[in-house]
C-alpha positions as CSV (number, residue, x, y, z in Angstrom):
1,M,-0.1,0.0,0.0
2,D,1.3,3.7,0.1
3,N,2.5,3.3,3.4
4,G,4.4,0.4,2.3
5,L,2.7,-2.3,4.2
6,P,1.5,-5.2,2.1
7,L,-1.6,-6.2,1.6
8,L,-2.3,-10.0,1.7
9,E,-5.2,-12.6,1.5
10,I,-5.0,-16.0,2.6
11,A,-6.1,-18.4,0.1
12,H,-6.8,-22.5,-0.2
13,I,-4.7,-24.4,-2.6
14,A,-7.6,-26.7,-2.6
15,S,-10.8,-26.3,-1.8
16,S,-13.7,-28.5,-0.2
17,T,-16.6,-26.4,-1.5
18,P,-18.3,-27.8,-4.2
19,G,-17.8,-25.6,-7.6
20,A,-15.1,-23.2,-5.8
21,P,-12.1,-23.2,-7.9
22,R,-9.5,-26.2,-7.6
23,Y,-12.2,-28.2,-5.8
24,L,-11.2,-31.4,-4.5
25,N,-14.2,-33.3,-3.3
26,V,-12.1,-36.1,-1.9
27,A,-10.3,-33.6,0.6
28,P,-11.6,-33.5,4.0
29,N,-11.7,-29.8,5.8
30,A,-9.2,-30.6,8.2
31,A,-6.8,-30.9,5.5
32,V,-8.1,-28.0,3.3
33,S,-7.3,-26.0,6.7
34,D,-3.7,-27.5,7.0
35,L,-0.8,-24.8,6.7
36,D,0.3,-27.3,3.4
37,N,-2.8,-26.3,2.0
38,I,-2.8,-22.3,2.4
39,I,-0.9,-19.7,0.0
40,V,-0.7,-16.0,0.8
41,L,-1.0,-13.7,-2.4
42,C,-2.2,-10.2,-2.9
43,P,-5.7,-9.4,-3.8
44,T,-5.0,-8.9,-7.4
45,H,-3.3,-12.4,-7.8
46,H,-5.8,-13.9,-5.5
47,A,-8.4,-13.0,-7.9
48,L,-6.3,-14.0,-11.1
49,V,-6.0,-17.6,-9.7
50,D,-9.6,-18.0,-8.7
51,S,-10.8,-16.5,-12.0
52,N,-8.4,-19.0,-13.9
53,W,-7.8,-22.0,-12.3
54,E,-7.4,-23.9,-15.1
55,A,-4.3,-22.3,-15.7
56,Y,-3.7,-22.3,-11.9
57,P,-4.6,-25.9,-10.9
58,A,-3.5,-26.9,-6.9
59,K,-0.3,-28.8,-8.0
60,V,1.0,-25.2,-9.8
61,L,0.1,-23.0,-6.7
62,A,1.6,-25.9,-4.1
63,R,4.6,-25.8,-6.6
64,M,4.7,-21.7,-6.4
65,R,4.5,-22.5,-2.7
66,D,7.3,-24.5,-2.2
67,A,9.4,-22.6,-4.8
68,H,8.9,-19.3,-2.5
69,L,9.3,-21.3,1.1
70,E,12.6,-22.1,-0.4
71,R,13.8,-18.6,-1.3
72,V,12.7,-17.3,2.3
73,N,14.4,-20.1,3.9
74,Q,17.7,-19.5,1.8
75,A,17.2,-15.9,3.3
76,L,16.9,-16.8,6.7
77,D,19.7,-19.1,6.5
78,Q,21.9,-16.4,5.0
79,S,21.0,-14.0,7.6
80,G,21.8,-16.0,10.3
81,A,24.8,-17.1,8.5
82,P,27.6,-15.2,10.7
83,T,26.2,-16.5,14.2
84,S,25.5,-19.9,13.1
85,R,29.4,-20.1,11.1
86,L,30.6,-18.4,14.7
87,A,29.2,-21.2,16.6
88,E,30.8,-23.9,14.3
89,A,34.0,-22.0,14.9
90,L,33.4,-22.2,18.7
91,G,32.7,-25.9,18.5
92,I,35.3,-26.8,16.6
93,W,37.6,-25.0,18.4
94,E,36.4,-26.8,21.6
95,T,37.0,-30.1,20.3
96,E,40.3,-29.4,18.3
97,R,42.1,-27.4,21.4
98,K,45.1,-29.3,21.4
99,N,45.8,-29.9,17.7
100,A,49.3,-28.9,16.6
101,S,48.9,-28.6,13.0
102,E,49.7,-25.3,12.0
103,E,48.2,-26.4,8.5
104,F,45.0,-27.1,10.0
105,W,44.5,-23.6,11.9
106,Q,45.6,-22.0,8.4
107,R,42.8,-23.9,6.9
108,F,40.2,-23.1,9.6
109,F,40.7,-19.5,9.4
110,A,40.9,-19.0,5.7
111,E,37.7,-20.7,5.5
112,R,36.3,-18.9,8.7
113,P,37.5,-15.2,8.1
114,E,35.0,-13.5,10.2
115,A,36.4,-15.8,13.3
116,L,39.5,-13.0,13.0
117,A,37.3,-9.9,13.9
118,I,38.1,-9.9,17.2
119,P,41.6,-8.5,16.9
120,L,41.0,-6.4,13.7
121,E,38.6,-4.3,16.0
122,G,35.3,-5.4,14.2
123,K,36.4,-3.8,11.0
124,A,35.2,-4.8,7.6
125,Y,37.9,-6.5,6.1
126,T,39.0,-8.6,3.4
127,L,40.9,-11.5,4.3
128,L,43.9,-12.9,1.7
129,S,45.8,-16.0,2.7
130,K,49.2,-16.7,2.3
131,C,50.5,-13.6,0.8
132,Y,53.6,-12.7,-1.0
133,V,54.9,-9.6,0.8
134,G,58.2,-9.0,-1.2
135,G,61.6,-10.0,-0.2
136,K,62.6,-12.3,-3.7
137,T,66.1,-12.1,-4.8
138,L,67.4,-11.5,-8.2
139,A,66.9,-15.0,-9.3
140,N,63.2,-15.0,-8.3
141,S,63.7,-17.2,-5.5
142,G,63.0,-16.6,-1.5
143,G,60.0,-14.6,-0.8
144,N,58.5,-13.3,2.2
145,I,55.2,-15.4,2.6
146,L,52.4,-14.2,5.1
147,D,49.9,-16.5,6.4
148,F,47.1,-13.9,6.2
149,L,46.8,-10.1,5.1
150,A,43.6,-8.2,6.7
151,Q,42.9,-5.7,4.0
152,H,39.9,-2.9,4.8
153,A,39.3,0.2,3.7
154,G,41.9,2.4,5.2
155,N,45.3,-0.2,5.6
156,C,45.7,-3.3,6.4
157,A,46.9,-5.9,9.1
158,L,49.7,-8.8,8.9
159,I,48.5,-11.8,11.0
160,E,50.7,-14.5,11.3
161,I,49.4,-17.9,13.3
162,K,50.7,-20.5,15.5
163,T,49.2,-23.3,16.5
164,P,47.4,-23.2,20.4
165,A,49.9,-26.1,21.1
166,A,52.6,-23.5,20.8
167,K,54.4,-22.6,24.3
168,L,54.6,-19.2,25.3
169,L,57.4,-19.2,27.8
170,S,60.7,-20.8,27.9
171,A,60.7,-23.9,30.2
172,T,63.1,-22.3,32.6
173,A,63.3,-19.3,34.3
174,Y,66.0,-16.8,32.8
175,R,66.7,-15.2,35.9
176,T,64.8,-15.2,39.7
177,N,61.0,-14.2,38.7
178,V,61.7,-13.5,35.4
179,F,60.6,-15.9,32.2
180,A,61.7,-15.6,28.5
181,P,59.5,-15.8,25.6
182,S,59.3,-18.7,23.9
183,R,61.7,-19.1,20.6
184,E,58.3,-19.7,19.0
185,L,57.0,-16.6,20.4
186,A,59.9,-14.2,20.0
187,G,60.5,-16.0,16.6
188,S,57.0,-15.3,15.3
189,C,57.0,-11.6,16.2
190,V,60.3,-11.1,14.7
191,Q,58.8,-12.8,11.7
192,A,55.6,-10.5,11.7
193,L,57.8,-7.7,11.7
194,T,59.9,-8.7,9.1
195,Y,57.1,-9.6,6.9
196,R,55.7,-5.7,7.7
197,D,59.0,-4.0,6.8
198,S,59.4,-5.9,3.4
199,L,55.5,-4.8,2.8
200,I,56.3,-1.4,3.5
201,R,59.4,-1.4,1.6
202,H,57.9,-3.1,-1.9
203,H,54.7,-1.7,-1.4
204,A,54.8,0.1,-4.6
205,S,55.7,-2.7,-6.9
206,L,52.9,-4.6,-5.2
207,T,50.2,-2.4,-5.6
208,T,50.5,-3.0,-9.5
209,S,49.2,-6.5,-8.8
210,T,46.7,-5.2,-5.9
211,P,46.1,-1.2,-6.6
212,D,43.7,-1.2,-3.7
213,L,46.4,-2.5,-1.3
214,R,47.1,0.4,1.6
215,A,50.1,-0.1,4.1
216,V,50.2,2.8,6.4
217,S,52.1,1.8,9.6
218,P,50.0,-1.7,9.3
219,P,49.9,-3.8,12.6
220,C,50.7,-7.5,13.3
221,I,49.0,-9.5,14.7
222,V,50.6,-12.9,16.1
223,L,47.9,-15.4,17.2
224,I,49.9,-18.4,19.1
225,G,49.6,-20.4,22.3
226,D,46.6,-21.1,25.0
227,L,46.8,-19.3,28.4
228,E,44.5,-21.4,29.7
229,N,46.1,-24.7,29.1
230,E,49.3,-23.6,29.5
231,E,48.3,-22.9,33.4
232,L,51.4,-20.1,34.1
233,S,52.0,-19.4,37.3
234,E,51.6,-16.0,38.5
235,T,55.3,-14.8,38.0
236,E,55.0,-16.5,34.7
237,R,52.1,-14.8,33.5
238,H,53.4,-11.4,34.6
239,S,56.8,-12.0,32.3
240,F,54.7,-13.1,29.8
241,E,52.4,-9.6,29.8
242,L,55.3,-7.5,30.4
243,Y,56.6,-8.7,27.3
244,R,53.3,-8.2,24.7
245,S,52.5,-4.9,26.5
246,A,55.9,-3.8,25.6
247,L,56.1,-4.8,21.8
248,K,55.3,-1.6,20.0
249,D,54.0,-2.7,16.3
250,V,52.7,-6.4,17.1
251,R,49.6,-7.7,19.5
252,V,50.1,-10.8,20.7
253,L,46.6,-13.0,20.9
254,T,46.3,-16.1,22.6
255,Y,43.6,-18.7,21.0
256,D,41.6,-18.9,24.5
257,E,41.5,-14.9,24.3
258,L,40.3,-15.1,20.6
259,F,37.5,-17.3,21.5
260,R,36.2,-16.5,24.5
261,G,35.8,-13.0,22.6
262,V,33.7,-15.2,19.9
263,R,31.7,-16.8,22.8
264,M,30.8,-13.5,24.1
265,I,29.8,-12.2,20.4
266,L,27.1,-15.3,20.3
267,D,26.1,-15.0,23.9
268,A,24.8,-10.8,23.1
269,T,23.4,-12.3,19.7
270,S,21.3,-15.6,21.2
């Protein structure tokens, strides 16, 4: 109507009234009133199918109704997809928490990029996997291959992933009450910074193939370890927090922190 509201009428696909359009004398009243026998039409088309019932027999209206229901179901599935995909991601995390395969987690995030929305501060982004960020020799060998590049309107972010099984700290104390970062943690941070430096230095040549690539002091994110499973002492946790808070261009996030954020999103939207 003029105010935008739909004007709809309930129609029976098959009628139990003799002489009515699409009359089926074998259909009991209960079946006629069943929801599967109901189709909702605008007044114009309600009149059309009733006045031209030979062109619109019951089986044709039933097919039209089924097709419409399928479109509605697909729309509902798509509108609920982010939440259901996050729930699926959370379920996989809970069963694969100790999975030490980096390739598994690479594939996991490549297939579910929305799971990385929290470290990317909720920005809309395009997640690119296994990205070349420069560094080849004149012989066209080598080159820096980043796990993920998250590109959004104003900038990009470099993401290096390890596994939740990777240790965060060295097994023994460096000094009394001081624990050094593990080789895996320190190495991944330096690796991310190396890739960042390569991306900035080769930005001009990289934009030849990716003209929309922007790299304005892009942040680095390292996803590694599982604080809950590693069960650090207070002294060890203090050393870890001192280390990661002192990093200037790298943000270290653990898997359990990431998925606690995912759970918060699901709880807020459920």
